[in-house]
DOLO-193614 format. One record per residue (C-alpha): x, y, z; residue in one letter; residue number from 1. Coordinates in Angstrom, 3 decimals, always signed. Each point is the difference from the previous one (the first is absolute). Last residue first. Layout:
{{X; Y; Z}; "A"; NUM};
...
This chain:
{{+91.211; +129.962; +71.567}; "F"; 309};
{{+2.604; -2.142; -1.778}; "L"; 308};
{{-1.158; -3.386; -1.226}; "Y"; 307};
{{+2.421; -2.596; -1.319}; "L"; 306};
{{-1.610; -2.497; -2.358}; "S"; 305};
{{+1.929; -3.204; -0.567}; "R"; 304};
{{+1.694; -1.225; -3.170}; "N"; 303};
{{+3.419; +0.996; +1.315}; "R"; 302};
{{-1.073; +3.608; +0.457}; "R"; 301};
{{-3.015; +1.580; -1.677}; "E"; 300};
{{-1.195; +3.237; +1.521}; "L"; 299};
{{-3.564; +0.506; +1.166}; "P"; 298};
{{-1.477; +3.368; +1.019}; "R"; 297};
{{-2.038; +0.198; +3.171}; "F"; 296};
{{-2.872; +2.283; +0.874}; "G"; 295};
{{-1.381; -2.330; +2.631}; "I"; 294};
{{+1.508; -3.446; +0.432}; "L"; 293};
{{-2.080; -1.051; +2.976}; "G"; 292};
{{+0.551; -3.729; -0.254}; "P"; 291};
{{+3.320; -1.766; -0.649}; "V"; 290};
{{-0.584; -3.697; +0.536}; "E"; 289};
{{+2.660; -2.648; +0.351}; "F"; 288};
{{+1.437; -2.985; -1.863}; "S"; 287};
{{-0.730; +1.283; -3.522}; "P"; 286};
{{+2.415; +2.968; +0.314}; "A"; 285};
{{-1.310; +3.524; -0.635}; "N"; 284};
{{+3.047; +1.650; +1.516}; "W"; 283};
{{-0.234; +3.021; +2.278}; "C"; 282};
{{+2.302; +2.988; +0.207}; "A"; 281};
{{-0.889; +2.936; +2.240}; "T"; 280};
{{+0.482; +3.641; -0.792}; "S"; 279};
{{-0.149; +2.714; +2.629}; "D"; 278};
{{-2.400; +2.560; +1.381}; "T"; 277};
{{+1.354; +2.281; +2.704}; "Q"; 276};
{{-1.896; +0.383; +3.246}; "F"; 275};
{{+0.063; +3.085; +2.198}; "M"; 274};
{{+0.195; +3.054; -2.256}; "S"; 273};
{{-1.714; -1.957; -2.746}; "P"; 272};
{{-3.206; -0.313; +2.075}; "P"; 271};
{{-1.287; -3.466; -0.889}; "R"; 270};
{{-1.243; -1.839; -3.045}; "R"; 269};
{{-0.225; -3.740; +0.401}; "P"; 268};
{{+2.895; -2.361; -0.802}; "R"; 267};
{{-0.961; -2.330; -2.793}; "E"; 266};
{{+0.073; -3.621; +1.068}; "V"; 265};
{{+2.438; -2.884; -0.096}; "C"; 264};
{{-1.735; -2.686; +2.007}; "A"; 263};
{{-0.490; -1.122; +3.582}; "L"; 262};
{{-1.931; -2.921; +1.418}; "A"; 261};
{{+2.545; -0.320; +2.836}; "C"; 260};
{{+1.085; -3.423; -1.211}; "E"; 259};
{{-0.135; +1.380; -3.543}; "S"; 258};
{{+3.099; +1.989; +0.829}; "T"; 257};
{{+0.426; +3.361; -1.658}; "L"; 256};
{{+1.440; +0.525; -3.440}; "C"; 255};
{{+3.723; +0.270; -0.495}; "A"; 254};
{{+0.193; -3.619; +1.124}; "A"; 253};
{{-1.764; -1.078; -3.198}; "K"; 252};
{{+2.519; +2.014; -1.970}; "A"; 251};
{{+2.784; -1.741; +1.906}; "S"; 250};
{{-1.423; -3.404; -0.886}; "D"; 249};
{{-0.827; +0.745; -3.652}; "A"; 248};
{{+3.376; +1.559; -0.755}; "D"; 247};
{{+0.793; +3.647; +0.485}; "L"; 246};
{{+3.452; +1.323; -0.817}; "A"; 245};
{{-1.005; +1.679; -3.250}; "D"; 244};
{{-2.857; +1.728; +1.817}; "P"; 243};
{{+2.553; +1.663; +2.332}; "S"; 242};
{{-1.129; -0.385; +3.567}; "R"; 241};
{{-2.710; +1.779; +1.961}; "R"; 240};
{{-0.213; -1.110; +3.595}; "G"; 239};
{{-1.076; -3.506; +0.877}; "A"; 238};
{{-3.446; -0.545; +1.444}; "G"; 237};
{{-0.684; -0.138; +3.723}; "M"; 236};
{{-1.745; -2.403; +2.346}; "G"; 235};
{{+3.039; -0.550; +2.223}; "A"; 234};
{{+0.543; -3.475; -1.453}; "K"; 233};
{{+0.016; +1.551; -3.470}; "R"; 232};
{{+2.840; +2.352; +0.961}; "I"; 231};
{{+1.952; -2.814; +1.659}; "A"; 230};
{{-0.276; -2.150; -3.138}; "A"; 229};
{{+0.972; +2.918; -2.251}; "L"; 228};
{{+3.134; +0.980; +1.950}; "T"; 227};
{{+2.630; -1.766; -2.099}; "R"; 226};
{{-1.706; +1.350; -3.134}; "D"; 225};
{{+1.933; +3.225; +0.500}; "S"; 224};
{{-1.113; +3.335; +1.469}; "A"; 223};
{{+1.220; -0.887; +3.497}; "L"; 222};
{{+3.377; -1.090; -1.350}; "F"; 221};
{{+0.449; +3.122; -2.131}; "A"; 220};
{{-0.850; +2.209; +2.986}; "T"; 219};
{{+2.439; -1.924; +2.190}; "L"; 218};
{{+2.814; +0.463; -2.493}; "R"; 217};
{{-0.748; +3.712; -0.421}; "E"; 216};
{{+0.007; +0.502; +3.756}; "A"; 215};
{{+3.349; -1.806; +0.242}; "E"; 214};
{{+1.463; +2.365; -2.583}; "D"; 213};
{{-1.490; +3.019; +1.817}; "R"; 212};
{{+1.436; -0.774; +3.407}; "H"; 211};
{{+0.191; +3.297; +1.859}; "R"; 210};
{{-3.399; +1.205; -1.252}; "A"; 209};
{{-0.635; +3.723; +0.589}; "T"; 208};
{{-2.223; +0.407; -3.083}; "D"; 207};
{{-2.064; -3.036; +0.996}; "V"; 206};
{{-0.193; -2.835; -2.530}; "I"; 205};
{{-3.435; -1.117; -1.164}; "A"; 204};
{{-2.171; -3.104; +0.361}; "A"; 203};
{{-3.656; +0.023; -1.047}; "T"; 202};
{{-3.279; -1.398; +1.230}; "F"; 201};
{{-2.846; +0.750; -2.407}; "V"; 200};
{{-3.383; +0.274; +1.678}; "Q"; 199};
{{-3.105; -1.154; -1.833}; "V"; 198};
{{-2.828; +2.164; +1.326}; "L"; 197};
{{-3.521; -1.351; -0.338}; "Q"; 196};
{{-3.302; +1.792; +0.518}; "V"; 195};
{{-1.667; -0.887; -3.320}; "E"; 194};
{{+1.945; -3.277; -0.210}; "E"; 193};
{{-1.705; -1.378; +3.092}; "P"; 192};
{{+2.205; -0.549; +3.071}; "L"; 191};
{{+2.106; -3.143; +0.027}; "P"; 190};
{{-0.772; -3.059; +2.127}; "G"; 189};
{{-1.028; -1.122; +3.493}; "V"; 188};
{{+3.485; -0.775; +1.316}; "L"; 187};
{{+0.204; -1.666; +3.404}; "E"; 186};
{{+1.865; +1.332; +3.037}; "V"; 185};
{{+0.871; -1.956; +3.158}; "N"; 184};
{{+3.717; +0.361; -0.680}; "P"; 183};
{{+0.890; +1.840; -3.224}; "Q"; 182};
{{+0.834; -1.989; -3.128}; "N"; 181};
{{-2.090; +2.299; -2.188}; "V"; 180};
{{-1.247; +3.487; +0.928}; "L"; 179};
{{+3.045; +2.181; -0.656}; "E"; 178};
{{+0.599; -1.492; -3.453}; "S"; 177};
{{-3.659; +0.502; -0.906}; "V"; 176};
{{+0.420; +3.759; +0.405}; "P"; 175};
{{-2.292; +1.509; +2.625}; "G"; 174};
{{-3.358; -0.315; +1.732}; "L"; 173};
{{-0.683; -1.716; +3.313}; "A"; 172};
{{-3.474; -1.050; +1.127}; "L"; 171};
{{-1.563; -0.774; +3.348}; "D"; 170};
{{+2.316; +2.160; +2.102}; "S"; 169};
{{+1.499; -0.177; +3.480}; "G"; 168};
{{-0.385; -3.764; +0.148}; "G"; 167};
{{+3.683; -0.778; +0.597}; "A"; 166};
{{+0.479; -1.286; -3.547}; "A"; 165};
{{-1.500; +3.181; -1.457}; "L"; 164};
{{+2.204; +2.284; +2.092}; "M"; 163};
{{+3.044; -2.041; -0.984}; "S"; 162};
{{-1.111; +0.229; -3.637}; "T"; 161};
{{-0.161; +3.808; +0.198}; "S"; 160};
{{+3.278; +0.364; +1.897}; "D"; 159};
{{+1.732; -2.181; -2.591}; "I"; 158};
{{-1.332; +2.321; -2.699}; "G"; 157};
{{+1.683; +2.965; +1.648}; "R"; 156};
{{-0.804; +3.276; +1.807}; "P"; 155};
{{-3.611; -0.729; +1.030}; "V"; 154};
{{-3.263; +1.435; -1.331}; "V"; 153};
{{-3.111; -1.156; +1.838}; "T"; 152};
{{-3.151; +0.243; -2.076}; "V"; 151};
{{-3.695; -0.097; +0.948}; "S"; 150};
{{-1.824; +0.797; -3.254}; "V"; 149};
{{-2.462; +2.889; +0.289}; "T"; 148};
{{+1.759; +3.201; -1.017}; "D"; 147};
{{+1.829; -1.295; -3.072}; "A"; 146};
{{-2.902; -2.303; -0.868}; "I"; 145};
{{-1.165; +1.368; -3.356}; "G"; 144};
{{+1.623; -2.837; -1.942}; "L"; 143};
{{+2.035; +2.502; -2.010}; "R"; 142};
{{+0.928; +1.804; +3.197}; "P"; 141};
{{+1.224; -3.294; +1.509}; "F"; 140};
{{+1.987; -0.998; -3.087}; "V"; 139};
{{+1.874; +3.183; -0.902}; "V"; 138};
{{+1.586; +1.907; +2.890}; "A"; 137};
{{-0.323; -2.578; +2.791}; "K"; 136};
{{+0.638; -3.098; -2.087}; "L"; 135};
{{+2.823; +1.670; -1.928}; "F"; 134};
{{+1.670; +1.310; +3.151}; "Q"; 133};
{{-0.318; -3.409; +1.631}; "G"; 132};
{{+1.644; -1.710; -2.959}; "S"; 131};
{{+2.889; +2.464; -0.124}; "T"; 130};
{{+0.826; +0.044; +3.735}; "S"; 129};
{{-2.235; +0.403; +3.050}; "E"; 128};
{{-0.722; -3.711; +0.188}; "P"; 127};
{{-3.526; -1.432; +0.258}; "M"; 126};
{{-2.423; -1.173; +2.672}; "S"; 125};
{{-3.776; -0.269; -0.332}; "V"; 124};
{{-2.184; -0.051; +3.112}; "A"; 123};
{{-3.420; -1.388; +0.919}; "R"; 122};
{{-0.390; -1.044; -3.612}; "A"; 121};
{{-3.484; +0.349; -1.481}; "A"; 120};
{{+0.846; +3.263; -1.759}; "L"; 119};
{{+3.020; -1.576; -1.672}; "L"; 118};
{{-1.982; -3.069; -1.020}; "S"; 117};
{{-2.815; +2.052; -1.528}; "R"; 116};
{{+2.440; +2.143; -1.987}; "K"; 115};
{{+1.891; -3.057; -1.219}; "L"; 114};
{{-3.249; -1.580; -1.187}; "A"; 113};
{{-0.943; +3.157; -1.897}; "D"; 112};
{{+3.429; +0.210; -1.649}; "V"; 111};
{{-0.096; -3.672; -0.937}; "S"; 110};
{{+1.631; -3.200; +1.218}; "G"; 109};
{{+0.540; +1.218; +3.559}; "I"; 108};
{{-2.292; -2.529; +1.694}; "D"; 107};
{{+1.067; -0.550; +3.585}; "P"; 106};
{{+2.084; -3.010; +1.043}; "K"; 105};
{{-1.302; -1.568; +3.198}; "P"; 104};
{{+2.662; -0.063; +2.744}; "S"; 103};
{{+2.264; -3.037; +0.395}; "G"; 102};
{{+3.213; +1.980; -0.433}; "Q"; 101};
{{-0.567; +3.704; +0.616}; "R"; 100};
{{-1.040; +1.676; -3.206}; "V"; 99};
{{+1.827; +1.296; -3.075}; "A"; 98};
{{-0.631; +2.495; -2.787}; "A"; 97};
{{+1.894; +0.737; -3.200}; "A"; 96};
{{+1.946; +2.677; -1.828}; "L"; 95};
{{+2.057; -0.955; -3.022}; "P"; 94};
{{+3.700; -0.928; -0.263}; "V"; 93};
{{+2.670; +0.664; -2.565}; "R"; 92};
{{+3.646; -1.022; +0.349}; "A"; 91};
{{+3.628; +1.034; -0.530}; "L"; 90};
{{+0.120; +3.175; -2.093}; "E"; 89};
{{+3.504; +1.434; -0.190}; "K"; 88};
{{+1.114; +3.501; +0.966}; "D"; 87};
{{+3.610; +1.048; -0.579}; "S"; 86};
{{-0.727; +2.460; -2.816}; "G"; 85};
{{+0.639; +3.075; +2.123}; "G"; 84};
{{+1.623; -0.651; +3.350}; "I"; 83};
{{-2.713; +0.519; +2.632}; "I"; 82};
{{-0.386; +2.495; +2.855}; "R"; 81};
{{-0.636; +3.115; -2.066}; "G"; 80};
{{-3.274; +0.824; +1.764}; "A"; 79};
{{-2.005; -0.603; -3.180}; "A"; 78};
{{+1.674; -3.407; -0.340}; "V"; 77};
{{-0.926; -0.829; +3.600}; "L"; 76};
{{-3.643; +0.959; -0.637}; "E"; 75};
{{-0.088; -2.092; -3.173}; "D"; 74};
{{+1.361; -2.914; +2.026}; "L"; 73};
{{-2.993; +0.148; +2.319}; "G"; 72};
{{-2.422; -0.190; -2.929}; "E"; 71};
{{+2.060; -2.782; -1.593}; "R"; 70};
{{-0.368; -2.052; +3.170}; "S"; 69};
{{+3.123; -0.819; +1.954}; "L"; 68};
{{+3.462; -1.550; -0.165}; "I"; 67};
{{+2.897; +2.254; +0.995}; "V"; 66};
{{+3.698; -0.611; -0.611}; "L"; 65};
{{+3.155; +1.374; +1.586}; "D"; 64};
{{-1.595; +0.955; +3.302}; "A"; 63};
{{+1.232; +2.253; +2.802}; "H"; 62};
{{-2.309; +1.653; +2.529}; "V"; 61};
{{+0.706; +3.723; -0.261}; "G"; 60};
{{-3.165; +1.714; +1.201}; "R"; 59};
{{-1.363; +0.393; -3.524}; "E"; 58};
{{+0.747; -3.639; -0.851}; "L"; 57};
{{-2.179; -1.097; +2.921}; "Q"; 56};
{{-2.809; +2.377; -0.921}; "A"; 55};
{{-0.064; -1.179; -3.624}; "S"; 54};
{{-0.011; -3.679; +0.941}; "I"; 53};
{{-2.959; +0.611; +2.290}; "T"; 52};
{{+0.529; -0.768; +3.672}; "K"; 51};
{{-0.243; +3.600; +1.241}; "P"; 50};
{{-3.686; +0.289; -0.956}; "G"; 49};
{{-1.637; +1.894; -2.842}; "A"; 48};
{{-0.625; -2.723; -2.535}; "G"; 47};
{{+1.616; -1.717; -2.937}; "Q"; 46};
{{+2.083; -3.077; -0.846}; "S"; 45};
{{+0.197; -1.071; +3.656}; "A"; 44};
{{+3.350; -0.934; +1.510}; "G"; 43};
{{+2.153; -3.000; +0.855}; "S"; 42};
{{+3.744; -0.522; +0.140}; "L"; 41};
{{+1.888; -2.951; -1.448}; "T"; 40};
{{+3.745; -0.603; +0.215}; "T"; 39};
{{+1.273; -2.128; -2.880}; "V"; 38};
{{+3.410; -1.657; +0.028}; "A"; 37};
{{+1.467; -0.492; -3.475}; "I"; 36};
{{+1.726; -3.356; -0.507}; "G"; 35};
{{-1.639; -0.203; -3.407}; "T"; 34};
{{-1.629; -3.438; -0.067}; "E"; 33};
{{-0.660; -0.391; +3.728}; "R"; 32};
{{-1.226; +3.564; +0.461}; "E"; 31};
{{-2.316; -0.198; -3.012}; "F"; 30};
{{-1.407; -3.356; +1.095}; "D"; 29};
{{-0.639; +1.326; +3.533}; "P"; 28};
{{-1.817; +3.014; -1.554}; "I"; 27};
{{-2.568; -2.144; -1.843}; "V"; 26};
{{-2.618; -0.741; +2.658}; "E"; 25};
{{+0.257; +3.314; +1.815}; "Q"; 24};
{{-0.571; +1.890; -3.252}; "Y"; 23};
{{-3.135; -1.965; -0.903}; "A"; 22};
{{-1.638; +0.845; +3.337}; "L"; 21};
{{+1.364; +3.556; +0.102}; "S"; 20};
{{-1.438; +1.253; -3.297}; "F"; 19};
{{-3.070; +1.746; +1.423}; "G"; 18};
{{+1.497; +0.753; +3.403}; "G"; 17};
{{+2.352; +2.835; -0.916}; "S"; 16};
{{+3.737; -0.457; -0.433}; "I"; 15};
{{+3.209; +1.729; +1.059}; "M"; 14};
{{+3.062; -1.889; -1.247}; "V"; 13};
{{+3.548; +0.268; +1.319}; "T"; 12};
{{+2.825; -1.593; -1.991}; "I"; 11};
{{+3.116; -1.936; +0.818}; "E"; 10};
{{+3.248; -1.329; -1.421}; "A"; 9};
{{+2.076; -1.898; +2.520}; "M"; 8};
{{+3.181; +1.754; +1.107}; "A"; 7};
{{+3.177; -1.756; -1.019}; "P"; 6};
{{+1.560; -2.205; +2.635}; "G"; 5};
{{+1.286; +1.131; +3.384}; "S"; 4};
{{+3.491; -0.992; +0.995}; "L"; 3};
{{+0.481; -1.677; +3.337}; "A"; 2};
{{+2.969; +1.170; +2.119}; "M"; 1};
């Protein structure tokens, strides 16, 4: 009679689309190094449909760890679904626009240019989650086009880019990380600072977690410098880390990739009931530019200027 060996450690993660690209790249390394098997489920950070992370947890779908936008996490915390103090910031990503590969790239470099491009589009696709809620509730009314822009709201970012790639829309809006490295989709660039939302993707342990120790290990791994290359590749900036731990390279990564023409910018005002303001760290290093520092205060750290705003 064959004897079974010890059970392999495991963990179940439920993740939204914004951090998925970087996550999928680094999870095999985590599994190989720790021997912990990771099962991954998918859900939207926010929204009203049955596929949101909140709705799935509500109907009993098990997860030890969730990774989603800070706005979505705040809702889970309010509902008592998260272990207090277990949240850890992983990455920051701004909103951007994309077109079908080979299509002319519209001008979105200013608020007026963005407005013209949105009105000229036959259809604009965007996800129902955090970014879509912000665009619909804040950006479109501010541009005066809430009732005139032709928008199709779909459950997930992948649905939006799939619609764009198939010719169902002319322009897709959403987090940069959901617009890059998608088949037949080409990034245009970030939205103007005045209508920008920098989403913070965060990991947190669910109150009903069966494997809390493993969840803590995975959170620490995802928040470490081991994931910086994957985060940058996905068009994101690193989450907030301790200033004492920042060197020039990791501080540079904490800003947003120059490849996407992004920069550390002040997050615009928005309804506090929907969108929480947060701090962002940005280093004034000689090798890259840090425009848009509005209302900042400098702190000296290792002979470099750290700006918190």
